[in-house]
MARBA-3410 file (N, C-alpha, C, O; in Angstrom, 1 decimal):
102
-34.3,-4.9,46.3,-33.3,-5.9,46.0,-31.9,-5.3,46.3,-31.5,-4.3,45.8 ~ -31.2,-5.9,47.3,-30.0,-5.4,47.8,-28.8,-6.3,47.2,-28.5,-7.3,47.8 ~ -28.2,-5.8,46.1,-27.1,-6.6,45.5,-25.9,-5.7,45.6,-25.8,-4.6,45.0 ~ -24.9,-6.2,46.3,-23.7,-5.4,46.4,-22.9,-5.5,45.2,-22.9,-6.6,44.5 ~ -22.1,-4.5,44.8,-21.3,-4.5,43.6,-20.2,-5.6,43.7,-19.8,-6.1,42.7
-19.8,-5.9,45.0,-18.8,-6.9,45.1,-19.3,-8.3,44.7,-18.5,-9.1,44.2 ~ -20.6,-8.5,44.9,-21.2,-9.8,44.5,-21.1,-10.0,43.0,-21.0,-11.1,42.5 ~ -21.2,-8.9,42.3,-21.3,-8.9,40.8,-19.8,-8.9,40.3,-19.5,-9.7,39.4 ~ -19.0,-8.0,40.8,-17.7,-7.8,40.3,-16.7,-8.8,40.8,-15.7,-9.1,40.2 ~ -16.9,-9.2,42.1,-16.0,-10.1,42.7,-15.6,-11.4,41.9,-14.4,-11.6,41.7
-16.6,-12.1,41.4,-16.3,-13.3,40.6,-15.6,-13.0,39.3,-14.7,-13.8,38.9 ~ -15.9,-11.9,38.7,-15.2,-11.5,37.5,-13.8,-11.2,37.7,-12.9,-11.6,37.0 ~ -13.5,-10.5,38.9,-12.1,-10.2,39.2,-11.4,-11.5,39.5,-10.2,-11.6,39.1 ~ -12.0,-12.4,40.2,-11.3,-13.7,40.5,-11.0,-14.4,39.3,-10.0,-15.0,39.1 ~ -12.0,-14.4,38.3,-11.8,-15.1,37.1,-10.6,-14.5,36.3,-9.8,-15.2,35.7
-10.6,-13.2,36.3,-9.5,-12.5,35.6,-8.1,-12.8,36.2,-7.1,-13.1,35.5 ~ -8.1,-12.9,37.5,-6.8,-13.2,38.2,-6.4,-14.6,37.9,-5.2,-14.9,37.7 ~ -7.4,-15.5,38.0,-7.1,-16.9,37.7,-6.6,-17.1,36.2,-5.7,-17.9,36.0 ~ -7.2,-16.4,35.3,-6.8,-16.5,33.9,-5.4,-15.9,33.7,-4.6,-16.5,33.0 ~ -5.1,-14.8,34.4,-3.8,-14.2,34.3,-2.7,-15.1,34.8,-1.7,-15.3,34.2
-3.0,-15.7,36.0,-2.0,-16.7,36.5,-1.8,-17.9,35.6,-0.6,-18.3,35.4 ~ -2.8,-18.3,35.0,-2.7,-19.5,34.1,-1.9,-19.1,32.8,-1.0,-19.9,32.4 ~ -2.2,-17.9,32.3,-1.4,-17.5,31.1,0.0,-17.3,31.5,0.9,-17.6,30.7 ~ 0.3,-16.7,32.6,1.7,-16.5,33.1,2.5,-17.8,33.2,3.6,-17.9,32.7 ~ 1.9,-18.8,33.8,2.5,-20.1,33.9,2.8,-20.7,32.6,3.9,-21.2,32.3
1.8,-20.7,31.7,2.0,-21.3,30.4,3.0,-20.6,29.5,3.9,-21.1,28.9 ~ 3.0,-19.2,29.6,3.9,-18.4,28.9,5.4,-18.7,29.4,6.3,-18.7,28.6 ~ 5.5,-18.8,30.7,6.9,-19.0,31.3,7.4,-20.4,30.8,8.6,-20.5,30.4 ~ 6.5,-21.4,30.7,7.0,-22.7,30.2,7.4,-22.6,28.7,8.3,-23.2,28.3 ~ 6.6,-21.8,27.9,6.9,-21.7,26.5,8.2,-20.9,26.3,9.0,-21.2,25.4
8.4,-19.8,27.1,9.6,-19.0,26.9,10.8,-19.9,27.3,11.8,-19.8,26.5 ~ 10.7,-20.7,28.3,11.8,-21.5,28.7,12.1,-22.5,27.6,13.3,-22.8,27.3 ~ 11.1,-23.1,27.0,11.3,-24.0,25.9,11.9,-23.4,24.7,12.8,-24.0,24.0 ~ 11.5,-22.1,24.4,12.1,-21.4,23.3,13.6,-21.1,23.5,14.4,-21.2,22.6 ~ 13.9,-20.7,24.8,15.3,-20.5,25.1,16.2,-21.8,25.0,17.3,-21.7,24.5
15.6,-22.9,25.5,16.3,-24.1,25.4,16.5,-24.6,23.9,17.6,-25.1,23.6 ~ 15.5,-24.4,23.1,15.6,-24.7,21.7,16.6,-23.8,21.0,17.4,-24.3,20.1 ~ 16.6,-22.6,21.3,17.6,-21.6,20.7,19.0,-22.0,21.1,19.9,-22.0,20.3 ~ 19.2,-22.4,22.4,20.5,-22.8,22.8,21.0,-24.1,22.2,22.1,-24.2,21.8 ~ 20.1,-25.0,22.0,20.4,-26.3,21.3,20.8,-26.0,19.9,21.7,-26.6,19.3
20.1,-25.1,19.2,20.5,-24.7,17.8,21.8,-24.1,17.8,22.6,-24.4,16.9 ~ 22.1,-23.2,18.7,23.5,-22.6,18.7,24.5,-23.6,19.0,25.6,-23.6,18.4 ~ 24.3,-24.5,19.9,25.2,-25.6,20.2,25.5,-26.4,19.0,26.6,-26.8,18.7 ~ 24.4,-26.8,18.3,24.6,-27.6,17.1,25.4,-26.8,16.0,26.2,-27.4,15.3 ~ 25.1,-25.6,15.9,25.9,-24.8,14.9,27.4,-24.7,15.2,28.2,-24.9,14.4
27.7,-24.5,16.5,29.1,-24.5,16.9,29.7,-25.9,16.7,30.8,-26.0,16.3 ~ 29.0,-26.9,17.1,29.5,-28.3,16.9,29.7,-28.6,15.4,30.7,-29.3,15.1 ~ 28.9,-28.1,14.5,29.0,-28.4,13.1,30.3,-27.7,12.6,30.9,-28.2,11.6 ~ 30.8,-26.7,13.2,32.0,-26.0,12.7,33.2,-26.8,13.0,34.3,-26.6,12.5 ~ 33.1,-27.8,13.9,34.3,-28.7,14.2,34.4,-29.9,13.3,35.3,-30.7,13.5
33.4,-30.1,12.5,33.5,-31.3,11.6,34.6,-31.2,10.6,34.7,-30.2,9.9 ~ 35.5,-32.2,10.7,36.7,-32.1,9.8,36.9,-33.4,9.0,37.7,-33.4,8.1 ~ 36.3,-34.5,9.4,36.5,-35.7,8.8,35.2,-36.6,9.0,34.3,-36.2,9.7 ~ 35.3,-37.8,8.5,34.1,-38.7,8.7,33.8,-39.1,10.1,32.7,-39.2,10.6 ~ 34.9,-39.2,10.9,34.7,-39.6,12.3,34.0,-38.4,13.1,33.1,-38.7,13.9
34.4,-37.2,12.8,33.8,-36.1,13.5,32.4,-35.8,13.0,31.5,-35.4,13.8 ~ 32.2,-36.1,11.7,30.8,-36.0,11.2,29.9,-37.1,11.8,28.8,-36.8,12.2 ~ 30.4,-38.3,12.0,29.7,-39.3,12.7,29.4,-39.0,14.1,28.2,-39.1,14.6 ~ 30.3,-38.4,14.8,30.1,-38.0,16.2,29.1,-36.9,16.3,28.2,-36.8,17.2 ~ 29.2,-35.9,15.3,28.2,-34.8,15.3,26.8,-35.4,15.0,25.9,-34.9,15.7
26.6,-36.3,14.1,25.3,-36.8,13.8,24.8,-37.6,15.0,23.6,-37.5,15.3 ~ 25.6,-38.3,15.6,25.2,-39.1,16.8,24.7,-38.1,17.9,23.7,-38.4,18.5 ~ 25.5,-37.1,18.1,25.1,-36.1,19.1,23.8,-35.4,18.8,23.0,-35.1,19.7 ~ 23.6,-35.1,17.5,22.4,-34.5,17.1,21.2,-35.4,17.3,20.1,-34.9,17.6 ~ 21.3,-36.7,17.0,20.2,-37.6,17.2,19.9,-37.6,18.7,18.7,-37.7,19.1
20.9,-37.7,19.6,20.6,-37.7,21.0,20.0,-36.4,21.4,19.0,-36.4,22.2 ~ 20.4,-35.3,20.9,19.8,-34.0,21.3,18.4,-33.9,20.8,17.5,-33.4,21.5 ~ 18.1,-34.4,19.6,16.7,-34.4,19.1,15.8,-35.3,20.0,14.7,-34.9,20.2 ~ 16.3,-36.4,20.4,15.5,-37.3,21.3,15.2,-36.6,22.6,14.1,-36.7,23.1 ~ 16.2,-35.9,23.1,16.1,-35.2,24.4,15.0,-34.1,24.3,14.2,-33.9,25.1
15.1,-33.3,23.2,14.2,-32.3,22.9,12.8,-32.8,22.8,11.8,-32.2,23.2 ~ 12.6,-33.9,22.1,11.3,-34.5,21.9,10.7,-34.9,23.2,9.6,-34.7,23.5 ~ 11.5,-35.6,24.1,11.1,-36.0,25.4,10.7,-34.8,26.2,9.7,-34.9,26.9 ~ 11.4,-33.8,26.2,11.1,-32.5,26.9,9.8,-31.9,26.4,9.0,-31.4,27.2 ~ 9.6,-31.9,25.1,8.4,-31.4,24.6,7.2,-32.2,25.0,6.1,-31.6,25.3
7.3,-33.5,25.1,6.2,-34.3,25.6,5.9,-34.0,27.1,4.7,-33.8,27.4 ~ 7.0,-33.8,27.9,6.7,-33.5,29.3,6.1,-32.1,29.4,5.2,-31.9,30.3 ~ 6.5,-31.1,28.6,5.9,-29.8,28.6,4.5,-29.8,28.2,3.6,-29.2,28.8 ~ 4.1,-30.7,27.2,2.8,-30.8,26.8,1.9,-31.4,27.9,0.8,-31.0,28.1 ~ 2.5,-32.3,28.6,1.8,-32.9,29.8,1.6,-31.9,30.9,0.5,-31.8,31.5
2.6,-31.0,31.1,2.4,-30.0,32.1,1.3,-29.0,31.7,0.5,-28.6,32.5 ~ 1.3,-28.6,30.4,0.3,-27.7,29.9,-1.1,-28.3,30.1,-2.1,-27.6,30.4 ~ -1.2,-29.6,29.8,-2.5,-30.3,29.9,-3.0,-30.3,31.4,-4.1,-30.0,31.6 ~ -2.1,-30.5,32.3,-2.4,-30.5,33.7,-2.8,-29.1,34.2,-3.7,-28.9,34.9 ~ -2.1,-28.1,33.6,-2.4,-26.7,33.9,-3.8,-26.3,33.4,-4.6,-25.6,34.1
-4.1,-26.8,32.2,-5.4,-26.5,31.6,-6.6,-27.2,32.4,-7.6,-26.6,32.6 ~ -6.3,-28.4,32.9,-7.3,-29.1,33.7,-7.5,-28.4,35.0,-8.6,-28.2,35.5 ~ -6.4,-28.0,35.6,-6.5,-27.2,36.9,-7.3,-25.9,36.7,-8.1,-25.6,37.5 ~ -7.0,-25.3,35.6,-7.7,-24.0,35.3,-9.2,-24.3,35.2,-10.0,-23.5,35.7 ~ -9.5,-25.3,34.4,-11.0,-25.6,34.2,-11.6,-26.0,35.5,-12.8,-25.5,35.8
-11.0,-26.7,36.4,-11.5,-27.1,37.7,-11.7,-25.8,38.5,-12.7,-25.7,39.2 ~ -10.7,-24.9,38.5,-10.8,-23.7,39.3,-11.9,-22.8,38.8,-12.7,-22.2,39.6 ~ -12.1,-22.7,37.5,-13.2,-21.9,36.9,-14.6,-22.5,37.3,-15.5,-21.8,37.7 ~ -14.6,-23.9,37.2,-15.9,-24.5,37.6,-16.2,-24.2,39.1,-17.3,-23.9,39.4 ~ -15.2,-24.3,40.0,-15.4,-24.1,41.4,-15.8,-22.6,41.6,-16.7,-22.3,42.4
-15.2,-21.7,40.9,-15.6,-20.3,41.0,-17.0,-20.0,40.6,-17.7,-19.3,41.2 ~ -17.4,-20.6,39.5,-18.8,-20.5,39.0,-19.8,-21.1,40.0,-20.8,-20.4,40.3 ~ -19.4,-22.2,40.5,-20.3,-22.8,41.5,-20.4,-22.0,42.8,-21.5,-21.8,43.4 ~ -19.3,-21.4,43.2,-19.2,-20.6,44.4,-20.1,-19.3,44.2,-20.8,-18.8,45.1 ~ -20.0,-18.7,43.0,-20.7,-17.5,42.7,-22.2,-17.7,42.5,-23.0,-16.8,42.7
-22.6,-18.9,42.1,-24.0,-19.2,41.9,-24.7,-19.6,43.2,-25.9,-19.4,43.4 ~ -23.8,-20.1,44.2,-24.4,-20.6,45.4,-24.5,-19.6,46.5,-25.0,-19.9,47.6
END
């Protein structure tokens, strides 16, 4: 029985590389979202310091509602991206398994 080590280790190495790339992509998306959320929080804190009357309070609250809606929309888009990444990963793993079995 002539089985090369590459036939055994090769698919495992490919799977590890595929997994690493997938984790890197998802992590980058999450880090970016955390940075954007932190910046939005800092911006809100700075803006709250300018409240001096009812008009400025109303403007602040309106801006916060708009910011919250934008963050919500962004989080939905990010979730969709992660879903697509997960689907692509699953398809790539399936293809790798089929290739290594055949």
